[in-house]
KESEMAR-151123 format. One record per residue (C-alpha): x, y, z; residue number from 1. Coordinates in Angstrom, 3 decimals, padded with zeros to 6 digits. Example, Ala and Ser with C-alpha at 12.3 -4.5 7.8 and 13.67 -1.06 7.14 Angstrom:
% KESEMAR-151123
+----------+----------+----------+-----+
!       xx !       yy !       zz !   n !
+----------+----------+----------+-----+
!  012.300 ! -004.500 !  007.800 !   1 !
!  013.670 ! -001.060 !  007.140 !   2 !
+----------+----------+----------+-----+
This chain:
% KESEMAR-151123
+----------+----------+----------+-----+
!       xx !       yy !       zz !   n !
+----------+----------+----------+-----+
!  012.770 ! -030.364 !  020.284 !   1 !
!  009.125 ! -031.648 !  020.883 !   2 !
!  008.826 ! -029.647 !  023.857 !   3 !
!  009.593 ! -026.623 !  022.090 !   4 !
!  007.131 ! -027.099 !  019.480 !   5 !
!  004.601 ! -027.593 !  022.056 !   6 !
!  005.437 ! -024.528 !  023.914 !   7 !
!  005.390 ! -022.524 !  020.581 !   8 !
!  002.055 ! -023.980 !  019.801 !   9 !
!  000.576 ! -023.252 !  023.262 !  10 !
!  001.985 ! -019.731 !  022.985 !  11 !
!  000.291 ! -019.088 !  019.461 !  12 !
! -002.802 ! -020.268 !  021.062 !  13 !
! -002.901 ! -018.083 !  023.883 !  14 !
! -001.826 ! -015.022 !  021.639 !  15 !
! -004.685 ! -015.658 !  019.099 !  16 !
! -007.189 ! -015.745 !  022.259 !  17 !
! -005.732 ! -012.488 !  023.461 !  18 !
! -005.854 ! -011.045 !  019.950 !  19 !
! -009.598 ! -012.331 !  019.157 !  20 !
! -010.847 ! -010.775 !  022.478 !  21 !
! -009.144 ! -007.530 !  021.311 !  22 !
! -010.636 ! -007.551 !  018.189 !  23 !
! -014.085 ! -008.711 !  019.479 !  24 !
! -014.346 ! -005.916 !  021.888 !  25 !
! -013.089 ! -003.473 !  019.107 !  26 !
! -015.890 ! -004.864 !  016.770 !  27 !
! -018.701 ! -004.711 !  019.428 !  28 !
! -017.656 ! -001.153 !  020.240 !  29 !
! -018.015 ! -000.304 !  016.354 !  30 !
! -021.487 ! -001.981 !  016.266 !  31 !
! -022.416 !  000.408 !  019.080 !  32 !
! -022.025 !  003.429 !  016.871 !  33 !
! -024.036 !  004.889 !  014.181 !  34 !
! -024.903 !  002.206 !  011.322 !  35 !
! -024.184 !  004.561 !  008.323 !  36 !
! -020.573 !  004.875 !  009.832 !  37 !
! -019.989 !  001.226 !  010.469 !  38 !
! -021.253 !  000.453 !  006.959 !  39 !
! -018.598 !  002.884 !  005.521 !  40 !
! -015.686 !  001.722 !  007.877 !  41 !
! -016.524 ! -001.700 !  006.688 !  42 !
! -016.413 ! -000.693 !  003.089 !  43 !
! -012.991 !  000.969 !  003.445 !  44 !
! -011.371 ! -001.964 !  005.386 !  45 !
! -012.700 ! -004.512 !  002.598 !  46 !
! -011.159 ! -002.122 ! -000.063 !  47 !
! -007.882 ! -002.052 !  001.815 !  48 !
! -007.525 ! -005.524 !  002.011 !  49 !
! -008.868 ! -006.482 ! -001.428 !  50 !
! -011.244 ! -009.200 ! -002.764 !  51 !
! -010.519 ! -012.394 ! -004.773 !  52 !
! -012.053 ! -013.077 ! -008.246 !  53 !
! -012.125 ! -016.236 ! -009.922 !  54 !
! -013.052 ! -017.777 ! -013.240 !  55 !
! -015.245 ! -020.956 ! -013.066 !  56 !
! -016.437 ! -023.016 ! -015.963 !  57 !
! -013.130 ! -024.040 ! -017.611 !  58 !
! -011.606 ! -027.073 ! -015.615 !  59 !
! -009.472 ! -028.062 ! -018.484 !  60 !
! -010.061 ! -032.071 ! -018.015 !  61 !
! -013.760 ! -032.106 ! -018.531 !  62 !
! -014.088 ! -034.010 ! -015.267 !  63 !
! -016.262 ! -031.404 ! -013.210 !  64 !
! -013.744 ! -031.103 ! -010.377 !  65 !
! -014.699 ! -027.536 ! -009.849 !  66 !
! -017.983 ! -028.437 ! -008.170 !  67 !
! -021.046 ! -026.158 ! -008.516 !  68 !
! -021.229 ! -022.498 ! -007.665 !  69 !
! -022.905 ! -023.018 ! -004.413 !  70 !
! -019.670 ! -024.980 ! -003.358 !  71 !
! -017.489 ! -022.037 ! -004.652 !  72 !
! -019.443 ! -019.328 ! -002.942 !  73 !
! -019.848 ! -021.111 !  000.349 !  74 !
! -016.045 ! -020.970 !  000.689 !  75 !
! -016.295 ! -017.348 !  001.585 !  76 !
! -013.149 ! -016.856 ! -000.355 !  77 !
! -014.270 ! -014.814 ! -003.314 !  78 !
! -015.905 ! -011.692 ! -003.895 !  79 !
! -016.331 ! -012.080 ! -007.725 !  80 !
! -017.049 ! -014.983 ! -009.834 !  81 !
! -016.711 ! -015.000 ! -013.795 !  82 !
! -018.617 ! -017.741 ! -015.786 !  83 !
! -016.556 ! -018.737 ! -018.354 !  84 !
! -017.208 ! -018.453 ! -021.226 !  85 !
! -019.824 ! -017.244 ! -023.787 !  86 !
! -017.573 ! -018.176 ! -026.587 !  87 !
! -019.556 ! -018.334 ! -029.790 !  88 !
! -021.384 ! -014.799 ! -030.762 !  89 !
! -021.299 ! -012.100 ! -033.212 !  90 !
! -021.476 ! -011.784 ! -036.899 !  91 !
! -025.045 ! -013.070 ! -036.856 !  92 !
! -024.035 ! -016.350 ! -035.043 !  93 !
! -026.376 ! -017.912 ! -032.222 !  94 !
! -024.455 ! -017.282 ! -029.126 !  95 !
! -023.640 ! -020.339 ! -027.308 !  96 !
! -022.188 ! -020.864 ! -023.863 !  97 !
! -019.406 ! -023.317 ! -023.836 !  98 !
! -018.456 ! -024.544 ! -020.494 !  99 !
! -016.072 ! -027.511 ! -019.734 ! 100 !
! -017.677 ! -030.803 ! -018.646 ! 101 !
! -020.757 ! -029.970 ! -020.751 ! 102 !
! -022.342 ! -027.774 ! -017.847 ! 103 !
! -024.321 ! -026.311 ! -020.671 ! 104 !
! -024.628 ! -027.896 ! -024.155 ! 105 !
! -023.178 ! -025.341 ! -026.405 ! 106 !
! -024.604 ! -027.196 ! -029.459 ! 107 !
! -028.314 ! -026.835 ! -028.623 ! 108 !
! -027.816 ! -023.805 ! -026.493 ! 109 !
! -030.902 ! -025.338 ! -024.467 ! 110 !
! -028.609 ! -025.252 ! -021.088 ! 111 !
! -031.079 ! -027.961 ! -019.689 ! 112 !
! -027.893 ! -029.358 ! -017.920 ! 113 !
! -027.257 ! -026.107 ! -016.480 ! 114 !
! -030.670 ! -025.367 ! -015.109 ! 115 !
! -029.779 ! -026.354 ! -011.740 ! 116 !
! -027.405 ! -023.786 ! -011.325 ! 117 !
! -029.983 ! -021.032 ! -011.423 ! 118 !
! -030.240 ! -021.293 ! -007.445 ! 119 !
! -026.716 ! -021.534 ! -007.067 ! 120 !
! -026.417 ! -017.999 ! -008.787 ! 121 !
! -029.219 ! -016.650 ! -006.593 ! 122 !
! -027.431 ! -018.290 ! -003.491 ! 123 !
! -023.932 ! -016.727 ! -004.561 ! 124 !
! -025.572 ! -013.142 ! -005.130 ! 125 !
! -027.220 ! -013.306 ! -001.485 ! 126 !
! -023.953 ! -013.661 ! -000.228 ! 127 !
! -023.124 ! -010.312 ! -001.998 ! 128 !
! -020.726 ! -012.144 ! -004.355 ! 129 !
! -021.038 ! -010.647 ! -007.872 ! 130 !
! -021.394 ! -013.023 ! -010.689 ! 131 !
! -020.528 ! -012.032 ! -014.018 ! 132 !
! -020.720 ! -013.727 ! -017.562 ! 133 !
! -017.384 ! -013.830 ! -019.203 ! 134 !
! -017.302 ! -013.632 ! -022.982 ! 135 !
! -014.560 ! -014.662 ! -025.458 ! 136 !
! -012.174 ! -016.964 ! -023.978 ! 137 !
! -009.036 ! -018.779 ! -025.001 ! 138 !
! -010.747 ! -020.470 ! -028.069 ! 139 !
! -013.889 ! -019.812 ! -029.723 ! 140 !
! -015.933 ! -018.339 ! -032.569 ! 141 !
! -016.568 ! -014.765 ! -031.585 ! 142 !
! -016.254 ! -011.602 ! -033.315 ! 143 !
! -017.683 ! -007.944 ! -033.840 ! 144 !
! -018.250 ! -006.868 ! -037.455 ! 145 !
! -020.211 ! -003.548 ! -037.096 ! 146 !
! -021.568 ! -001.328 ! -034.327 ! 147 !
! -025.082 ! -002.780 ! -035.474 ! 148 !
! -023.499 ! -006.341 ! -034.603 ! 149 !
! -022.309 ! -005.131 ! -031.304 ! 150 !
! -025.845 ! -003.732 ! -030.339 ! 151 !
! -027.145 ! -007.368 ! -031.364 ! 152 !
! -024.904 ! -009.004 ! -029.251 ! 153 !
! -025.530 ! -006.450 ! -026.293 ! 154 !
! -029.160 ! -007.143 ! -026.563 ! 155 !
! -028.880 ! -010.831 ! -026.535 ! 156 !
! -026.770 ! -010.284 ! -023.402 ! 157 !
! -029.199 ! -007.999 ! -021.791 ! 158 !
! -032.233 ! -010.506 ! -022.579 ! 159 !
! -030.742 ! -013.806 ! -021.698 ! 160 !
! -028.482 ! -012.947 ! -018.876 ! 161 !
! -028.998 ! -009.486 ! -017.362 ! 162 !
! -032.414 ! -007.807 ! -016.832 ! 163 !
! -034.169 ! -008.166 ! -019.957 ! 164 !
! -036.708 ! -010.807 ! -020.935 ! 165 !
! -036.156 ! -013.961 ! -022.980 ! 166 !
! -038.030 ! -017.656 ! -023.196 ! 167 !
! -034.561 ! -019.104 ! -022.977 ! 168 !
! -032.583 ! -017.668 ! -020.475 ! 169 !
! -029.796 ! -020.177 ! -019.263 ! 170 !
! -030.071 ! -019.152 ! -015.764 ! 171 !
! -033.787 ! -018.548 ! -015.624 ! 172 !
! -034.805 ! -016.128 ! -012.979 ! 173 !
! -031.129 ! -015.182 ! -011.963 ! 174 !
! -030.057 ! -011.637 ! -013.206 ! 175 !
! -026.382 ! -011.771 ! -013.500 ! 176 !
! -024.641 ! -008.570 ! -012.093 ! 177 !
! -022.510 ! -007.950 ! -015.180 ! 178 !
! -020.459 ! -008.756 ! -018.131 ! 179 !
! -016.598 ! -009.720 ! -018.334 ! 180 !
! -014.557 ! -009.107 ! -021.466 ! 181 !
! -012.053 ! -011.941 ! -021.711 ! 182 !
! -011.351 ! -011.421 ! -025.308 ! 183 !
! -008.016 ! -013.178 ! -026.663 ! 184 !
! -009.081 ! -014.525 ! -030.196 ! 185 !
! -010.866 ! -011.718 ! -031.647 ! 186 !
! -008.600 ! -010.313 ! -034.687 ! 187 !
! -009.699 ! -006.661 ! -034.517 ! 188 !
! -009.942 ! -004.085 ! -031.757 ! 189 !
! -012.947 ! -002.409 ! -033.337 ! 190 !
! -016.471 ! -002.222 ! -031.908 ! 191 !
! -015.719 ! -003.810 ! -028.515 ! 192 !
! -016.048 ! -000.157 ! -027.249 ! 193 !
! -019.329 !  000.189 ! -028.801 ! 194 !
! -020.618 ! -003.212 ! -026.883 ! 195 !
! -019.313 ! -001.751 ! -023.525 ! 196 !
! -021.481 !  001.632 ! -024.208 ! 197 !
! -024.542 ! -000.453 ! -025.111 ! 198 !
! -024.083 ! -002.586 ! -022.145 ! 199 !
! -023.431 !  000.217 ! -019.943 ! 200 !
! -026.629 !  001.879 ! -021.225 ! 201 !
! -028.819 ! -000.832 ! -019.768 ! 202 !
! -028.053 ! -000.006 ! -016.168 ! 203 !
! -030.708 !  002.848 ! -016.804 ! 204 !
! -033.403 !  000.076 ! -017.912 ! 205 !
! -033.204 ! -002.335 ! -015.137 ! 206 !
! -033.443 ! -002.401 ! -011.347 ! 207 !
! -029.771 ! -002.827 ! -010.901 ! 208 !
! -026.297 ! -001.567 ! -012.405 ! 209 !
! -024.517 ! -003.847 ! -015.145 ! 210 !
! -021.150 ! -004.104 ! -013.973 ! 211 !
! -018.337 ! -004.323 ! -016.618 ! 212 !
! -014.922 ! -006.103 ! -016.263 ! 213 !
! -012.118 ! -006.850 ! -018.303 ! 214 !
! -009.166 ! -009.178 ! -018.527 ! 215 !
! -006.481 ! -007.519 ! -020.798 ! 216 !
! -003.031 ! -009.028 ! -020.974 ! 217 !
! -000.401 ! -006.959 ! -019.129 ! 218 !
!  001.247 ! -005.321 ! -021.955 ! 219 !
! -000.319 ! -002.038 ! -022.125 ! 220 !
! -002.306 ! -001.053 ! -024.387 ! 221 !
! -004.135 ! -004.268 ! -024.972 ! 222 !
! -004.549 ! -004.684 ! -028.590 ! 223 !
! -008.189 ! -005.880 ! -028.776 ! 224 !
! -009.691 ! -004.063 ! -025.801 ! 225 !
! -007.504 ! -000.866 ! -025.813 ! 226 !
! -010.342 !  001.284 ! -027.204 ! 227 !
! -013.107 ! -000.398 ! -025.061 ! 228 !
! -011.071 !  000.291 ! -021.990 ! 229 !
! -010.523 !  004.088 ! -022.990 ! 230 !
! -014.282 !  004.447 ! -022.667 ! 231 !
! -013.723 !  004.732 ! -018.733 ! 232 !
! -016.969 !  002.423 ! -018.307 ! 233 !
! -015.357 ! -000.655 ! -016.867 ! 234 !
! -015.589 ! -001.291 ! -013.085 ! 235 !
! -013.091 ! -003.923 ! -012.635 ! 236 !
! -009.843 ! -004.641 ! -014.863 ! 237 !
! -008.025 ! -007.780 ! -013.713 ! 238 !
! -004.731 ! -007.785 ! -015.657 ! 239 !
! -003.283 ! -011.115 ! -016.721 ! 240 !
!  000.173 ! -011.509 ! -015.544 ! 241 !
!  000.513 ! -015.064 ! -016.856 ! 242 !
!  001.137 ! -016.223 ! -020.241 ! 243 !
!  002.160 ! -012.857 ! -021.279 ! 244 !
!  005.716 ! -010.880 ! -021.875 ! 245 !
!  005.684 ! -008.987 ! -018.308 ! 246 !
!  004.791 ! -012.245 ! -016.250 ! 247 !
!  007.171 ! -013.388 ! -013.367 ! 248 !
!  009.626 ! -015.824 ! -014.440 ! 249 !
!  011.086 ! -018.007 ! -011.714 ! 250 !
!  014.309 ! -016.582 ! -010.046 ! 251 !
!  013.777 ! -013.229 ! -011.954 ! 252 !
!  012.879 ! -009.880 ! -010.808 ! 253 !
!  009.246 ! -008.512 ! -010.535 ! 254 !
!  010.147 ! -005.302 ! -012.044 ! 255 !
!  008.405 ! -005.774 ! -015.531 ! 256 !
!  005.118 ! -006.830 ! -013.434 ! 257 !
!  005.289 ! -003.669 ! -011.303 ! 258 !
!  005.935 ! -001.392 ! -014.107 ! 259 !
!  003.034 ! -002.949 ! -016.112 ! 260 !
!  000.814 ! -002.278 ! -013.063 ! 261 !
!  001.886 !  001.300 ! -012.680 ! 262 !
!  001.324 !  002.192 ! -016.290 ! 263 !
! -002.216 !  000.151 ! -016.138 ! 264 !
! -003.327 !  001.993 ! -013.171 ! 265 !
! -002.478 !  005.575 ! -014.317 ! 266 !
! -003.361 !  005.019 ! -017.813 ! 267 !
! -007.140 !  003.694 ! -017.695 ! 268 !
! -009.831 !  005.151 ! -015.898 ! 269 !
! -011.606 !  002.265 ! -014.095 ! 270 !
! -012.923 !  001.691 ! -010.514 ! 271 !
! -010.334 ! -001.142 ! -009.343 ! 272 !
! -007.486 ! -002.969 ! -010.588 ! 273 !
! -006.742 ! -006.593 ! -009.908 ! 274 !
! -003.339 ! -008.660 ! -010.261 ! 275 !
! -004.521 ! -011.556 ! -012.491 ! 276 !
! -002.511 ! -014.671 ! -011.504 ! 277 !
! -002.467 ! -018.447 ! -012.456 ! 278 !
! -003.408 ! -020.540 ! -009.517 ! 279 !
! -001.109 ! -023.443 ! -009.978 ! 280 !
!  002.701 ! -024.017 ! -010.940 ! 281 !
!  003.328 ! -025.175 ! -014.539 ! 282 !
!  003.957 ! -028.908 ! -014.448 ! 283 !
!  006.761 ! -030.153 ! -016.607 ! 284 !
!  006.031 ! -031.065 ! -020.203 ! 285 !
!  002.633 ! -029.304 ! -020.314 ! 286 !
!  001.008 ! -026.139 ! -021.944 ! 287 !
! -002.447 ! -026.595 ! -020.520 ! 288 !
! -001.716 ! -024.323 ! -017.382 ! 289 !
! -000.586 ! -020.932 ! -018.237 ! 290 !
!  003.008 ! -019.923 ! -017.377 ! 291 !
!  003.748 ! -016.963 ! -014.665 ! 292 !
!  002.984 ! -018.754 ! -011.594 ! 293 !
!  004.156 ! -016.322 ! -008.802 ! 294 !
!  005.580 ! -018.257 ! -005.815 ! 295 !
!  003.573 ! -016.989 ! -002.557 ! 296 !
!  006.752 ! -015.648 ! -000.794 ! 297 !
!  007.463 ! -013.606 ! -003.767 ! 298 !
!  003.768 ! -012.564 ! -003.928 ! 299 !
!  003.694 ! -011.615 ! -000.490 ! 300 !
!  007.100 ! -009.841 ! -000.423 ! 301 !
!  007.733 ! -008.338 ! -003.315 ! 302 !
!  004.322 ! -007.637 ! -005.456 ! 303 !
!  001.660 ! -007.207 ! -003.118 ! 304 !
!  002.961 ! -004.597 ! -000.678 ! 305 !
!  003.678 ! -002.306 ! -003.984 ! 306 !
!  000.498 ! -002.903 ! -005.673 ! 307 !
! -001.549 ! -002.327 ! -002.656 ! 308 !
! -000.487 !  001.222 ! -002.183 ! 309 !
! -002.403 !  002.222 ! -005.041 ! 310 !
! -005.953 !  003.553 ! -004.220 ! 311 !
! -007.269 !  001.784 ! -007.231 ! 312 !
! -006.046 ! -001.622 ! -006.122 ! 313 !
! -009.247 ! -004.053 ! -005.878 ! 314 !
! -007.406 ! -007.524 ! -005.167 ! 315 !
! -006.220 ! -010.475 ! -007.151 ! 316 !
! -008.026 ! -012.512 ! -010.083 ! 317 !
! -007.051 ! -016.247 ! -010.012 ! 318 !
! -007.113 ! -018.518 ! -013.168 ! 319 !
! -009.162 ! -020.641 ! -012.524 ! 320 !
! -010.993 ! -022.205 ! -009.800 ! 321 !
! -010.068 ! -025.628 ! -011.135 ! 322 !
! -006.103 ! -024.931 ! -010.707 ! 323 !
! -007.009 ! -023.296 ! -007.079 ! 324 !
! -008.974 ! -026.462 ! -006.252 ! 325 !
! -005.975 ! -028.823 ! -007.257 ! 326 !
! -003.410 ! -026.733 ! -004.808 ! 327 !
! -004.958 ! -023.865 ! -003.600 ! 328 !
! -001.548 ! -022.421 ! -002.790 ! 329 !
! -002.306 ! -018.855 ! -003.961 ! 330 !
! -005.257 ! -018.384 ! -001.589 ! 331 !
! -002.847 ! -017.159 !  000.723 ! 332 !
! -002.733 ! -013.953 ! -000.842 ! 333 !
! -005.405 ! -012.794 !  001.506 ! 334 !
! -003.418 ! -013.583 !  004.427 ! 335 !
! -000.316 ! -011.689 !  004.137 ! 336 !
!  001.845 ! -011.099 !  007.461 ! 337 !
! -000.599 ! -008.865 !  009.205 ! 338 !
! -004.305 ! -008.626 !  009.775 ! 339 !
! -007.038 ! -009.806 !  007.940 ! 340 !
! -010.792 ! -009.566 !  009.368 ! 341 !
! -013.975 ! -009.266 !  007.937 ! 342 !
! -017.657 ! -009.618 !  008.681 ! 343 !
! -018.948 ! -013.312 !  007.638 ! 344 !
! -022.347 ! -014.274 !  007.237 ! 345 !
! -023.436 ! -014.554 !  010.853 ! 346 !
! -019.942 ! -013.551 !  012.567 ! 347 !
! -016.554 ! -012.211 !  012.668 ! 348 !
! -013.454 ! -013.985 !  010.966 ! 349 !
! -009.970 ! -013.054 !  011.817 ! 350 !
! -006.965 ! -014.263 !  010.574 ! 351 !
! -003.432 ! -013.296 !  012.053 ! 352 !
! -000.480 ! -014.145 !  010.074 ! 353 !
!  002.828 ! -014.203 !  011.955 ! 354 !
!  004.790 ! -015.257 !  009.007 ! 355 !
!  003.872 ! -015.900 !  005.443 ! 356 !
!  005.144 ! -018.207 !  002.765 ! 357 !
!  006.465 ! -021.929 !  002.844 ! 358 !
!  006.593 ! -022.839 !  006.449 ! 359 !
!  004.669 ! -019.951 !  007.681 ! 360 !
!  002.479 ! -019.809 !  010.855 ! 361 !
! -001.170 ! -018.880 !  010.404 ! 362 !
! -003.414 ! -018.218 !  013.643 ! 363 !
! -006.945 ! -018.031 !  012.683 ! 364 !
! -010.494 ! -017.959 !  014.657 ! 365 !
! -014.127 ! -017.489 !  013.923 ! 366 !
! -016.555 ! -016.139 !  016.364 ! 367 !
! -020.085 ! -016.871 !  015.099 ! 368 !
! -023.275 ! -016.969 !  017.690 ! 369 !
! -021.105 ! -017.500 !  020.800 ! 370 !
! -018.826 ! -020.207 !  019.449 ! 371 !
! -015.122 ! -019.692 !  019.079 ! 372 !
! -012.756 ! -021.570 !  016.999 ! 373 !
! -008.884 ! -020.966 !  017.339 ! 374 !
! -006.231 ! -022.910 !  015.108 ! 375 !
! -002.716 ! -022.701 !  014.197 ! 376 !
! -001.479 ! -023.545 !  010.868 ! 377 !
!  002.143 ! -024.361 !  009.995 ! 378 !
!  003.768 ! -025.443 !  006.797 ! 379 !
!  002.407 ! -028.834 !  007.333 ! 380 !
! -001.097 ! -027.856 !  007.797 ! 381 !
! -003.122 ! -027.139 !  010.977 ! 382 !
! -001.003 ! -028.202 !  013.802 ! 383 !
! -003.445 ! -027.586 !  016.854 ! 384 !
! -007.013 ! -026.357 !  017.023 ! 385 !
! -009.693 ! -026.061 !  019.718 ! 386 !
! -013.180 ! -024.594 !  019.952 ! 387 !
! -016.144 ! -023.736 !  022.235 ! 388 !
! -018.690 ! -025.831 !  020.043 ! 389 !
! -016.246 ! -026.778 !  017.588 ! 390 !
! -016.913 ! -024.480 !  014.767 ! 391 !
! -014.937 ! -024.810 !  011.599 ! 392 !
! -015.333 ! -022.003 !  009.006 ! 393 !
! -012.033 ! -022.318 !  007.054 ! 394 !
! -010.501 ! -019.288 !  007.838 ! 395 !
! -007.157 ! -021.352 !  008.209 ! 396 !
! -006.279 ! -022.659 !  004.471 ! 397 !
+----------+----------+----------+-----+
């Protein structure tokens, strides 16, 4: 049995090297073509495989296990980061940023504890990761009472987090990429569309576009965000397939989820749609973690093959980083059976998945400045790895 395992491992290593050389040769050929063509080819490839969005700032246990934004962005896993949440605003209130573990003091709104994150935001953006401020949240004191109230909130967001000016910017010189609407506790759907219009209009004032995203529950239409989404101004919509009526229930079919996806993508004008997932199974006797966890084998065999057929498919959204750090099982959604490849900071990362789900085998490598790392990962972790210069980039997870 041991000899068979060793033989299989050796075979996979040889196969991975052969595939790597093939991909490398193809990549170098593409680089030799016109840069404009290469740029658009990369963009098209990224769209097909999708990206991962994640919420950061709500670790649930107030213990800071999420780490800082630099650690998050350095993983190379994520394309979008939502800082959660600005959970007090509207009705004349002084807006407050309430992050778990007191990343920012929501009482004084001084955010001195969070000042060190300024350079972390800039680090993420230099890696072409979009960083948005998420407003609303699971709990909080937020509302919009009038169109004028919506305008005042938009001005606050513009001056303190986007391209405007303020003496008390929580992130200092860092200009966030946009605003995310995670609005669950508001009792009225009124004026959220006005807020979206005001925020969208600021794209004309600054040097960069103001991106808008929203996280509606999966039942269409969303009661609170329905009017806002009808404006057609949102770039990204991460649909919550957890804690909702159309979530996946263990042993059940995915029909409700897929029907919901079809309705959303056909009914709402948005640039890209994402499948919103909870990143950790619900432990017994707890309501802290949302329900609706989708096992990896179900996700890769029943959900992703269907949703990826849509031209509006953008990827997946994870709630949230803390849960993903605790388990990390959902991260395999970017590594379905087949190919995954992309340009890293200074090289090409490639993962070939021969099987997916529990006990599957993943073969991955990283080419960077002349060094090569090849690893084979099975159900029990990495079972074999070698390298020229021993370079580890975390492509096998």
